[in-house]
Backbone as numpy.savetxt, mean C-alpha at the origin, in Angstrom:
# Nx Ny Nz CAx CAy CAz Cx Cy Cz
-12.23 1.49 -24.28 -11.48 1.59 -23.08 -11.60 0.86 -22.10
-10.73 0.69 -21.49 -10.64 -0.71 -19.92 -10.61 -0.10 -18.81
-11.15 -0.77 -18.17 -10.95 -0.01 -16.94 -10.87 -0.92 -15.88
-9.65 -0.59 -15.36 -8.58 -0.97 -13.87 -8.90 -0.46 -12.79
-8.92 -1.59 -11.87 -9.22 -1.39 -10.30 -7.94 -1.75 -9.51
-7.42 -1.08 -8.60 -6.68 -1.17 -8.21 -6.06 -0.82 -6.84
-6.00 -1.74 -5.54 -6.32 -1.53 -3.99 -5.09 -0.85 -3.64
-5.30 -0.32 -2.47 -4.28 0.04 -1.63 -3.93 -0.76 -1.03
-2.29 -0.60 -0.66 -1.89 -1.29 0.14 -1.29 -0.73 1.30
-0.92 -1.54 2.58 -0.41 -1.29 3.66 1.01 -2.02 3.87
2.20 -1.42 4.45 3.67 -2.09 3.74 3.91 -1.91 5.24
5.40 -2.95 5.49 5.81 -3.29 6.57 5.04 -3.99 7.69
4.00 -3.22 7.73 2.74 -3.86 8.79 3.83 -4.36 10.39
4.62 -3.10 10.30 5.55 -3.19 11.51 6.74 -3.73 11.68
6.95 -5.04 11.57 8.03 -5.63 11.85 8.25 -6.15 10.16
7.63 -5.84 9.25 8.80 -6.74 8.11 9.17 -5.57 7.17
9.96 -4.95 7.10 10.25 -3.83 6.89 10.55 -4.02 5.37
10.01 -3.56 3.81 10.36 -3.57 2.69 9.78 -5.43 2.30
9.11 -5.74 3.28 8.83 -7.28 3.15 7.50 -7.71 2.95
6.97 -7.36 4.11 5.45 -7.56 4.06 4.24 -6.50 3.94
3.23 -7.04 3.10 2.34 -5.99 2.87 0.78 -6.77 2.66
-0.25 -6.22 2.41 -1.28 -6.56 2.28 -2.31 -5.40 1.84
-3.51 -5.57 0.77 -4.09 -5.26 -0.15 -5.64 -5.10 0.50
-5.83 -3.77 0.82 -6.80 -3.18 1.00 -8.25 -2.63 0.26
-9.32 -2.93 0.52 -10.90 -2.44 0.08 -11.23 -1.32 -0.30
-9.77 -0.54 -0.58 -9.76 1.44 -0.91 -8.95 1.26 -2.14
-9.76 1.61 -3.62 -9.28 1.56 -4.62 -9.53 2.70 -5.29
-8.13 2.51 -6.48 -8.17 3.77 -7.51 -8.70 2.89 -8.57
-9.17 3.49 -9.19 -9.78 3.38 -10.38 -9.13 3.90 -11.86
-8.49 3.01 -13.17 -7.70 4.14 -13.70 -8.70 3.40 -15.27
-9.01 4.23 -16.19 -9.50 4.15 -17.73 -8.90 4.52 -18.80
-8.12 3.44 -19.69 -7.17 3.80 -20.43 -7.84 3.37 -21.72
-7.03 4.17 -22.87 -7.47 3.45 -24.29 -6.12 4.27 -24.92
-6.13 3.41 -26.33 -4.67 4.13 -27.11 -5.46 5.23 -28.02
-4.59 6.40 -28.42 -4.77 7.33 -29.07 -3.51 8.11 -29.57
-3.62 8.95 -30.32 -2.11 9.66 -31.05 -2.29 10.69 -30.24
-1.05 10.39 -29.18 -0.90 12.04 -28.36 -0.60 11.26 -26.95
-1.41 12.17 -25.87 -1.49 12.33 -24.50 -2.69 13.02 -24.10
-3.63 12.37 -23.37 -4.48 13.01 -22.74 -4.80 12.14 -21.41
-4.72 13.37 -19.96 -4.75 12.67 -18.80 -6.05 13.54 -18.21
-6.60 13.10 -17.53 -7.45 13.68 -16.48 -7.71 12.97 -15.32
-8.28 13.86 -14.37 -8.72 13.25 -12.88 -9.80 12.98 -13.42
-11.07 12.62 -12.44 -12.54 11.84 -12.62 -12.68 12.26 -11.54
-11.42 13.20 -10.43 -12.26 13.51 -9.02 -11.13 15.19 -9.46
-11.15 15.37 -7.95 -10.40 17.02 -7.82 -9.22 16.48 -7.41
-8.60 15.53 -7.38 -7.25 15.38 -7.36 -6.65 15.62 -8.20
-5.34 16.55 -8.18 -4.61 17.16 -8.88 -3.60 16.53 -8.96
-3.18 15.73 -10.36 -2.64 15.02 -11.17 -2.11 15.32 -12.25
-0.57 14.53 -12.32 0.22 15.61 -13.68 -0.38 14.93 -15.54
-0.34 15.68 -15.80 -1.42 15.58 -17.04 -0.20 15.47 -18.59
1.14 15.30 -18.22 1.99 15.07 -19.22 2.84 13.58 -19.36
4.18 13.29 -19.48 4.54 12.49 -19.51 5.18 11.77 -18.40
5.11 12.94 -17.29 5.54 12.63 -16.11 4.59 12.20 -15.55
3.16 12.01 -15.58 2.16 10.99 -15.15 2.66 9.69 -15.01
2.72 8.96 -13.51 3.22 7.96 -13.54 2.33 6.86 -14.14
1.20 6.76 -14.63 0.48 5.49 -14.88 1.14 5.54 -16.50
1.01 6.94 -17.30 1.39 7.16 -18.23 3.13 6.48 -18.47
3.77 6.63 -17.36 5.15 6.40 -17.95 5.40 4.25 -17.38
4.10 3.97 -16.65 4.65 3.03 -16.59 4.27 2.13 -17.91
3.17 2.68 -18.32 2.42 1.72 -19.68 3.20 2.35 -20.81
4.24 3.47 -21.22 4.93 3.72 -22.40 5.95 2.52 -21.91
6.48 2.56 -20.53 7.81 1.90 -20.34 7.43 0.05 -20.95
6.28 -0.37 -20.54 5.86 -1.47 -21.16 5.62 -2.05 -22.42
5.06 -1.09 -22.97 5.00 -0.89 -24.67 6.31 -0.80 -25.05
7.48 -0.56 -24.80 9.02 -0.53 -25.30 9.33 -1.65 -24.94
9.21 -2.36 -23.70 10.11 -3.53 -23.35 9.16 -4.48 -24.56
7.93 -4.68 -24.54 7.61 -5.61 -25.42 7.54 -5.29 -26.69
8.06 -3.69 -27.17 8.55 -4.30 -28.60 7.07 -3.39 -29.66
6.34 -2.93 -28.62 4.82 -2.54 -29.45 4.81 -1.53 -29.77
4.27 -1.20 -30.61 4.18 0.00 -31.28 3.08 1.50 -29.78
3.79 2.41 -30.22 3.01 3.36 -28.97 2.92 4.40 -29.55
1.90 5.06 -29.88 1.35 6.43 -30.15 0.95 7.49 -28.94
0.53 6.97 -28.16 -0.07 7.55 -26.96 -1.28 6.54 -26.32
-1.50 7.30 -25.56 -2.71 6.80 -24.72 -3.66 8.38 -23.98
-5.36 7.75 -23.62 -6.30 8.64 -23.23 -6.08 7.77 -22.11
-5.87 8.47 -20.88 -6.07 8.05 -19.26 -6.81 8.63 -18.67
-7.72 7.62 -17.70 -8.55 9.33 -16.91 -8.43 8.48 -15.19
-8.51 8.94 -14.31 -8.33 8.50 -12.75 -8.82 8.56 -11.77
-9.43 7.97 -11.17 -10.25 7.93 -10.16 -9.56 7.68 -8.68
-8.86 8.72 -8.13 -7.97 8.38 -7.25 -8.65 8.45 -5.63
-8.96 7.29 -5.25 -9.36 7.25 -4.03 -8.26 7.24 -2.72
-7.19 6.30 -3.09 -5.91 6.47 -2.01 -5.36 7.32 -1.93
-5.24 8.12 -0.86 -4.75 9.16 -0.62 -3.56 9.19 -0.78
-3.10 10.70 -1.17 -1.45 10.44 -1.69 -0.39 10.41 -0.90
1.04 10.37 -0.79 1.86 10.33 0.06 1.39 10.21 1.12
0.82 9.06 1.58 0.44 8.72 3.31 0.63 7.20 3.64
1.32 6.55 2.72 1.99 5.34 3.02 0.69 4.50 2.62
-0.13 4.27 1.53 -1.06 3.33 1.35 -1.18 3.28 -0.10
0.17 2.87 -0.20 0.86 2.90 -1.87 -0.02 3.71 -3.17
-0.21 4.58 -2.99 -0.79 5.37 -4.26 0.35 5.28 -5.38
1.56 5.83 -5.36 2.03 5.50 -6.28 2.43 3.65 -6.64
2.06 2.81 -5.99 2.23 1.53 -6.51 1.14 1.45 -7.28
-0.07 1.93 -7.18 -1.44 1.93 -7.88 -1.23 2.23 -9.16
-0.46 3.20 -9.66 -0.34 3.97 -10.51 0.65 3.12 -11.23
1.36 3.18 -10.81 2.22 1.74 -11.47 1.56 0.57 -11.82
1.34 0.03 -11.27 0.05 -1.46 -11.37 -0.48 -1.11 -12.15
-1.34 -0.16 -12.03 -2.30 0.40 -12.90 -1.97 0.23 -14.40
-0.85 0.88 -14.62 -0.27 1.15 -15.99 0.06 0.21 -16.39
0.85 -0.49 -15.86 1.29 -1.45 -16.18 0.53 -2.68 -16.48
-0.67 -3.01 -15.96 -1.85 -4.12 -16.21 -2.43 -3.26 -17.61
-2.61 -1.94 -17.55 -3.66 -1.70 -18.44 -2.57 -1.42 -19.78
-1.31 -1.50 -20.07 -0.94 -1.81 -20.92 -0.42 -3.12 -21.65
-0.64 -3.59 -20.46 -0.75 -5.43 -21.00 -2.16 -5.63 -21.44
-2.79 -5.15 -21.38 -4.05 -5.88 -21.39 -4.36 -5.00 -22.94
-3.85 -3.48 -23.47 -4.23 -3.42 -24.04 -3.52 -3.85 -25.77
-2.00 -4.69 -24.96 -1.48 -5.35 -25.91 -1.44 -6.41 -26.71
-2.53 -6.85 -25.62 -3.25 -8.52 -25.76 -2.95 -9.05 -24.66
-2.49 -8.78 -23.82 -1.91 -9.82 -22.30 -0.61 -10.47 -23.23
0.20 -9.66 -23.48 1.90 -10.72 -23.70 2.56 -11.24 -22.44
2.20 -10.37 -21.18 2.78 -11.06 -20.17 2.35 -11.58 -19.32
2.98 -12.23 -18.86 2.13 -13.06 -17.25 1.83 -12.88 -15.88
1.49 -12.58 -14.88 1.17 -11.84 -13.89 2.24 -12.02 -13.47
3.12 -12.91 -13.52 4.62 -13.39 -12.78 5.44 -11.93 -13.07
5.47 -11.98 -14.37 6.19 -11.16 -14.98 5.99 -9.64 -14.62
4.46 -8.90 -14.55 3.63 -8.08 -14.22 4.38 -7.88 -12.86
4.41 -8.65 -11.95 4.66 -8.19 -10.51 6.52 -7.97 -10.55
7.13 -8.59 -11.59 8.76 -8.37 -11.30 8.90 -7.00 -11.80
8.13 -6.40 -12.89 8.17 -5.24 -13.62 7.87 -4.15 -12.93
6.70 -4.26 -11.98 6.02 -3.44 -10.68 7.38 -3.32 -9.72
7.55 -3.94 -9.36 8.84 -4.18 -7.98 10.14 -3.22 -8.25
10.47 -3.63 -9.94 11.83 -2.80 -10.18 11.22 -1.36 -10.16
10.65 -1.22 -10.92 9.92 0.44 -10.67 9.70 0.75 -9.43
8.91 -0.14 -8.68 8.56 0.85 -7.49 10.30 0.64 -6.63
10.64 -0.05 -6.60 12.73 -0.03 -6.42 12.32 -1.00 -4.80
10.89 -1.63 -4.38 11.18 -2.95 -3.75 9.19 -3.35 -3.94
9.15 -4.73 -3.37 8.30 -5.48 -3.56 6.58 -5.10 -2.62
6.99 -4.81 -1.38 6.04 -4.71 -0.48 4.89 -4.30 -0.50
4.65 -2.66 -1.59 3.42 -2.61 -1.68 3.19 -3.20 -3.03
3.55 -2.73 -4.09 3.40 -3.37 -5.87 2.96 -4.92 -5.69
3.84 -5.67 -5.36 3.18 -6.74 -4.92 1.62 -7.56 -4.53
1.42 -6.96 -2.90 -0.26 -6.99 -2.74 -0.79 -6.31 -3.65
-0.54 -5.35 -4.28 -1.56 -4.91 -4.85 -2.00 -5.74 -6.39
-0.85 -6.26 -6.86 -1.10 -7.03 -7.71 -1.93 -8.75 -7.42
-1.60 -9.10 -6.28 -1.77 -10.16 -5.94 -3.34 -10.30 -5.28
-3.32 -9.13 -4.20 -4.08 -9.05 -2.86 -3.86 -9.74 -1.83
-4.39 -10.24 -0.69 -4.41 -10.85 0.58 -3.05 -10.03 0.95
-2.40 -10.67 1.65 -1.00 -10.50 2.82 0.25 -11.41 1.97
0.76 -10.85 1.36 2.27 -10.56 0.79 3.55 -10.53 1.55
4.34 -11.91 1.75 5.49 -11.84 1.92 6.35 -12.04 0.81
7.10 -10.76 0.20 7.83 -10.72 -0.88 9.56 -10.58 -0.81
10.09 -10.70 -1.76 11.92 -10.37 -2.27 12.13 -9.84 -3.16
13.03 -9.27 -3.23 13.07 -9.28 -4.95 14.72 -9.37 -4.78
14.82 -10.45 -5.94 16.76 -10.54 -6.27 17.18 -10.56 -7.72
17.90 -9.65 -8.14 18.21 -9.57 -9.13 17.19 -9.02 -9.83
16.26 -8.23 -9.85 15.24 -7.56 -10.74 13.79 -8.87 -10.58
13.51 -9.72 -9.49 13.17 -11.11 -10.03 12.28 -11.18 -8.39
10.97 -11.07 -8.36 10.17 -11.04 -7.11 10.19 -12.91 -6.79
10.33 -12.96 -5.39 10.11 -14.04 -4.69 8.98 -14.32 -3.43
7.71 -14.70 -3.54 7.40 -13.94 -2.97 5.66 -15.31 -2.58
4.84 -15.22 -1.44 4.00 -15.74 -1.30 3.05 -15.52 -0.77
1.55 -15.69 -1.33 0.29 -14.90 -1.50 -1.01 -15.67 -0.22
-0.80 -15.01 0.90 -1.82 -15.78 2.03 -3.34 -15.02 1.55
-4.49 -15.94 1.86 -5.56 -15.04 1.72 -5.96 -15.03 3.23
-6.09 -14.10 3.88 -6.37 -13.76 5.42 -7.88 -13.46 5.64
-8.73 -13.79 7.05 -9.55 -13.41 6.90 -9.92 -11.93 6.77
-11.46 -11.86 6.75 -12.20 -10.57 5.83 -12.62 -10.14 7.31
-12.64 -10.80 8.33 -13.64 -10.48 10.14 -12.62 -9.41 10.25
-11.27 -9.15 10.08 -10.57 -7.76 10.50 -11.01 -7.00 9.72
-10.90 -5.70 10.76 -10.74 -4.32 10.11 -9.37 -4.02 10.05
-9.30 -2.87 9.25 -8.11 -2.04 9.79 -8.11 -0.51 9.44
-7.91 0.36 10.48 -8.38 1.43 10.87 -7.21 1.96 10.40
-7.13 3.40 9.71 -6.22 3.92 8.97 -6.52 5.21 9.34
-5.35 5.70 10.56 -5.50 6.92 11.11 -4.76 7.85 10.10
-5.25 8.82 9.23 -4.69 9.53 8.31 -4.41 10.91 8.29
-3.10 11.37 8.96 -2.64 12.82 9.58 -3.28 13.90 8.06
-3.38 15.21 8.40 -3.45 16.19 7.30 -2.17 16.65 6.67
-0.84 15.40 6.59 -0.03 16.09 6.03 0.43 14.67 5.31
1.54 15.12 4.57 1.87 13.98 3.37 3.61 13.57 4.09
4.02 12.39 3.81 5.23 11.91 3.89 5.82 11.15 2.59
6.86 11.72 1.92 7.52 11.47 0.93 8.42 9.68 1.77
8.59 9.05 0.99 9.18 8.22 0.90 10.41 8.29 1.05
10.92 9.70 -0.07 12.55 9.78 0.73 12.42 10.41 1.62
12.05 11.43 1.95 11.65 11.86 3.69 11.97 10.73 5.04
10.88 9.70 4.53 10.96 8.75 5.75 12.37 7.81 5.55
12.51 7.28 4.79 14.17 7.03 4.41 15.59 7.74 5.01
15.17 9.08 4.70 16.08 9.90 5.32 16.62 9.72 6.73
15.13 9.21 7.39 15.47 8.93 8.93 16.07 7.89 9.11
16.49 6.91 8.50 16.64 5.85 9.06 18.26 5.88 9.41
18.49 5.55 10.23 19.93 4.85 10.43 20.42 4.16 9.50
22.25 4.17 8.66 22.96 3.26 7.93 23.15 2.23 8.30
23.09 1.35 10.11 23.56 0.53 10.03 22.74 0.34 11.58
22.81 -0.89 11.75 21.92 -1.61 13.08 22.78 -2.32 13.72
22.24 -2.55 14.89 22.73 -3.76 15.85 22.40 -5.32 15.39
23.30 -5.97 15.86 22.80 -7.52 15.12 21.59 -7.79 15.99
21.59 -8.03 17.22 20.27 -7.66 18.14 18.75 -7.47 17.45
19.04 -6.16 16.76 18.12 -5.52 16.52 17.54 -6.43 14.91
18.50 -6.78 14.44 17.97 -7.35 13.14 17.26 -8.72 13.42
18.10 -9.35 14.36 17.56 -10.93 14.95 15.71 -10.31 15.62
15.52 -9.57 16.43 14.74 -9.02 16.64 13.36 -8.63 15.48
13.66 -8.25 14.74 12.79 -8.03 14.16 12.89 -8.91 12.82
13.66 -10.01 12.67 12.90 -11.14 11.98 12.39 -11.86 12.37
12.41 -12.38 13.54 11.72 -13.19 14.51 9.96 -12.61 14.73
9.86 -11.36 14.69 8.82 -10.47 14.81 7.64 -11.11 13.27
8.77 -10.86 12.32 8.29 -10.42 10.84 7.91 -11.76 10.35
8.47 -13.04 11.18 8.20 -14.04 10.61 6.75 -14.69 11.39
6.47 -14.19 12.69 5.33 -14.28 13.30 4.35 -13.39 12.85
4.28 -11.99 12.24 3.23 -11.60 11.91 2.70 -12.84 10.92
3.31 -12.89 9.76 3.11 -13.70 8.43 2.04 -14.78 9.10
2.69 -15.11 9.86 2.03 -17.04 10.08 0.24 -16.43 11.06
0.43 -15.29 11.91 -0.20 -15.39 12.89 -1.08 -14.77 12.07
-1.19 -13.49 11.20 -2.68 -12.75 10.25 -2.88 -14.08 9.94
-2.13 -14.91 8.58 -2.78 -16.10 8.31 -3.71 -17.31 8.88
-3.00 -17.55 9.82 -3.77 -18.80 11.18 -4.59 -18.38 11.90
-4.50 -16.85 11.97 -5.84 -16.25 13.18 -5.68 -16.43 14.56
-3.91 -16.24 14.99 -3.61 -16.48 16.32 -3.23 -14.58 16.31
-4.64 -14.20 16.62 -4.41 -12.59 16.33 -3.72 -11.99 17.84
-4.04 -12.70 18.94 -3.49 -12.13 20.22 -2.14 -12.00 20.31
-1.22 -12.73 18.95 0.28 -12.52 18.69 0.49 -10.89 17.89
-0.32 -10.38 17.45 0.10 -9.56 16.64 0.49 -8.11 17.22
0.19 -7.86 18.08 0.89 -6.67 19.19 2.37 -6.70 19.23
2.44 -7.97 19.88 4.23 -8.74 19.79 4.82 -8.83 18.54
4.20 -9.10 17.18 4.73 -9.08 15.82 4.85 -8.07 15.36
3.84 -6.58 15.54 4.16 -5.45 15.38 5.27 -4.73 15.74
6.21 -5.47 16.68 7.20 -4.71 17.52 8.22 -4.49 16.43
9.13 -3.37 16.23 10.25 -3.13 15.11 10.81 -2.30 15.20
12.14 -2.40 15.28 13.25 -1.60 15.60 14.33 -1.02 14.30
13.53 -1.22 12.88 14.21 -1.23 11.96 13.83 0.51 11.54
12.20 0.47 11.34 12.48 2.11 11.19 11.18 2.76 12.10
10.34 2.12 12.33 8.84 2.89 13.39 9.95 3.88 14.06
10.44 3.63 14.90 11.03 4.44 16.27 11.61 5.89 15.67
12.62 5.33 14.73 12.65 6.67 13.65 11.64 7.77 12.95
10.61 7.09 12.95 9.88 7.95 11.95 9.13 8.37 12.68
8.30 7.31 14.15 7.42 8.12 14.59 7.26 9.45 14.70
8.27 9.98 14.91 8.62 10.81 15.73 8.50 12.27 14.50
8.38 11.66 13.37 8.05 12.17 12.59 6.39 12.72 12.45
5.71 12.23 13.28 3.96 12.03 13.05 3.71 12.81 13.96
3.07 13.54 14.17 2.72 14.56 15.62 2.04 13.59 16.66
2.45 13.09 17.81 1.50 12.33 18.63 1.28 10.99 18.00
2.12 10.53 17.25 2.07 9.05 16.14 2.22 8.26 17.64
2.73 8.06 18.61 3.29 7.30 19.77 1.88 7.32 20.80
1.01 8.15 21.18 -0.27 8.48 21.52 -1.41 7.70 20.74
-1.25 8.11 19.36 -2.45 7.30 18.46 -2.36 5.83 18.84
-0.91 5.27 18.75 -0.82 3.92 19.21 -1.29 3.61 20.17
-0.85 4.53 20.88 -1.65 3.96 22.79 -3.22 3.79 22.92
-3.56 5.20 22.06 -5.30 5.53 21.98 -5.70 3.65 21.10
-5.07 3.27 20.12 -5.65 1.86 19.63 -5.73 0.63 20.30
-4.64 0.71 20.96 -4.10 -0.18 22.17 -5.37 -0.29 23.02
-5.30 1.02 23.99 -6.21 1.33 24.70 -7.81 0.91 24.38
-8.19 0.92 23.09 -9.17 0.65 22.63 -9.59 -0.59 21.91
-8.60 -1.46 22.55 -8.58 -3.15 21.79 -8.30 -3.48 20.48
-7.27 -2.47 19.80 -6.90 -3.09 18.81 -5.79 -4.17 18.94
-5.62 -5.26 17.94 -4.68 -6.01 18.03 -3.20 -5.76 17.91
-2.94 -4.81 16.97 -1.96 -4.20 16.75 -2.20 -2.80 16.05
-0.86 -1.97 16.18 -0.83 -0.61 15.43 0.50 -0.84 14.94
0.73 0.17 14.00 1.99 0.26 13.25 1.57 1.54 12.28
2.91 1.82 11.61 3.58 2.87 10.76 2.96 2.12 9.45
1.57 2.67 8.93 1.89 2.26 7.33 2.79 2.48 6.15
3.40 1.35 5.90 4.48 2.11 4.67 5.52 2.85 5.45
5.59 4.04 4.66 6.02 4.89 4.97 6.04 6.42 5.97
4.77 6.15 5.87 3.93 6.88 6.91 3.33 8.01 5.68
2.44 9.20 6.19 2.01 9.59 7.50 1.09 8.52 8.17
-0.02 7.92 7.79 -0.93 7.15 8.20 -0.24 5.93 9.51
-1.21 6.01 10.08 -0.64 5.23 11.21 -2.15 3.93 10.90
-2.17 2.89 11.23 -2.83 1.86 10.74 -3.01 0.84 11.95
-4.47 0.54 12.33 -4.53 -0.42 13.43 -5.51 -1.53 13.31
-5.24 -2.67 13.63 -5.92 -3.76 13.38 -6.61 -4.52 14.39
-8.25 -4.46 13.81 -9.09 -4.40 14.61 -10.15 -5.94 14.48
-10.67 -6.70 15.70 -11.58 -7.33 15.41 -12.64 -7.04 15.17
-14.02 -7.22 13.99 -14.78 -6.99 13.33 -15.72 -6.35 14.32
-15.87 -7.77 15.53 -17.00 -7.07 16.41 -16.82 -5.90 17.26
-15.72 -5.40 17.34 -15.33 -4.08 17.75 -15.33 -2.88 16.98
-15.50 -3.51 16.01 -14.71 -2.15 14.67 -16.27 -0.96 14.64
-17.14 -1.08 15.19 -18.25 0.18 15.15 -17.56 0.94 16.74
-17.45 0.40 17.70 -17.08 1.46 19.00 -15.90 1.74 18.65
-14.98 0.89 18.10 -13.51 1.57 17.84 -13.30 2.67 17.10
-14.45 2.64 16.05 -14.46 4.27 15.03 -15.02 5.19 16.22
-15.78 5.00 16.51 -16.78 6.28 17.35 -15.83 6.68 18.27
-14.72 5.62 18.93 -13.82 5.85 20.10 -12.63 6.86 19.97
-12.38 6.17 18.80 -11.05 6.56 18.17 -11.09 8.08 17.97
-12.33 8.12 16.65 -12.74 9.61 16.81 -12.57 10.62 17.80
-13.26 10.47 18.97 -13.09 11.42 19.72 -11.87 11.00 20.67
-10.97 10.26 20.63 -9.43 10.22 20.66 -8.38 11.00 20.20
-8.77 11.44 18.63 -8.48 12.03 17.97 -8.72 13.55 18.19
-9.62 13.69 18.43 -10.33 14.94 18.56 -9.53 15.86 19.75
-9.93 15.07 20.82 -9.05 15.00 22.05 -7.70 15.48 21.92
-6.94 15.02 20.97 -5.38 14.91 20.46 -5.44 16.60 20.08
-6.41 16.82 19.66 -6.38 17.86 19.16 -6.26 17.73 17.07
-6.37 16.41 16.91 -5.90 16.59 15.15 -7.77 16.01 15.11
-8.42 17.15 14.88 -9.99 17.00 14.21 -9.53 17.29 12.86
-8.57 17.23 11.55 -8.84 17.39 10.26 -7.77 15.59 9.95
-6.82 15.05 10.79 -7.23 13.54 10.72 -8.49 12.84 10.04
-8.39 12.09 9.35 -9.67 11.01 8.81 -8.80 9.81 9.21
-10.09 9.22 9.80 -10.15 8.00 10.37 -11.11 6.67 8.90
-10.60 6.14 8.07 -10.64 5.39 7.51 -10.67 3.65 8.02
-12.14 3.09 7.14 -12.47 2.13 7.67 -12.22 0.88 6.41
-11.29 -0.21 6.77 -11.37 -1.08 5.77 -11.16 -2.45 5.94
-11.00 -3.32 5.10 -11.37 -4.62 5.06 -9.89 -5.14 4.49
-9.58 -6.22 4.56 -8.69 -7.23 3.31 -9.00 -7.24 1.74
-8.46 -6.87 0.92 -8.66 -7.31 -0.68 -8.00 -8.21 -0.95
-8.71 -9.55 -1.03 -7.97 -11.05 -1.34 -7.52 -11.03 -3.04
-7.81 -10.13 -3.55 -8.46 -10.30 -5.19 -7.10 -9.60 -5.99
-6.60 -8.50 -5.57 -5.50 -7.67 -6.21 -6.51 -7.03 -7.35
-5.43 -6.62 -8.00 -5.96 -5.75 -9.48 -6.52 -6.94 -10.51
-7.76 -5.82 -10.37 -8.72 -6.48 -12.02 -8.81 -5.77 -12.85
-9.04 -6.63 -14.19 -9.86 -5.74 -15.30 -11.04 -5.98 -15.07
-11.95 -4.70 -15.08 -13.44 -4.71 -14.25 -14.13 -4.81 -15.94
-13.99 -3.73 -16.83 -14.76 -3.56 -18.10 -13.47 -3.24 -19.23
-14.04 -3.72 -20.58 -13.61 -2.60 -21.74 -15.13 -2.07 -22.38
-14.81 -0.99 -22.03 -15.89 0.06 -22.13 -15.82 0.08 -23.85
């Protein structure tokens, strides 16, 4: 049995809609081996599909079929630390884990670049699946089934605080809130800030991040779906965050903070959430993961 570790991801990072994403040190673990039939279990209390509709199973089976290898079934065990349907890449983690596990079981016939392409096609966009595989900060574009991307390793001195609400937000719901067209000036607004975000995170010009996180493509339309989302943004900035943004499609809100103020930020942010009446919201402190998906063991 093999063990795979897949990091959580935070996509868009404000202005980089469907193109920017980074990996974080919160991990799902998948244990996998070939058997006759289907046997899928949760190693924690997370409720997961246990049939052919399980996303890990579907991704693995799909890769076996693409590679033309005999497929009899899988035994899968999942440890789900990434909250589901919260904008932290839980579905990407399942797809990536399934693909990596299948590739390992087949003797690694596919390269990492090929796995990046397959994962993005299955996910529909590359901003979560690509950093989940590569780690770090990733700028990615998918064109006719091929991902063109650049990975940048960013400093581990930053802390990423996830404000995780007590409700789910599906990608379908979040996308339904978006307009069909945008003004030319809004496109220019986002292009400039997405470019600034990438180079500022990489170069250490963190004073640029508040401007770089500004967005006119998705956040203005989605923030209203998250109760007090604007107040949580303001709370993060009042406590000294470099940037605040909706993680992926939501409902998680993310703040980027200097490590030196991380302890006080966490304490005061908890007080602030409680004051807003969100005692059930979770605050999770994370760091960048620059390694990406790893095969940890062949048990």
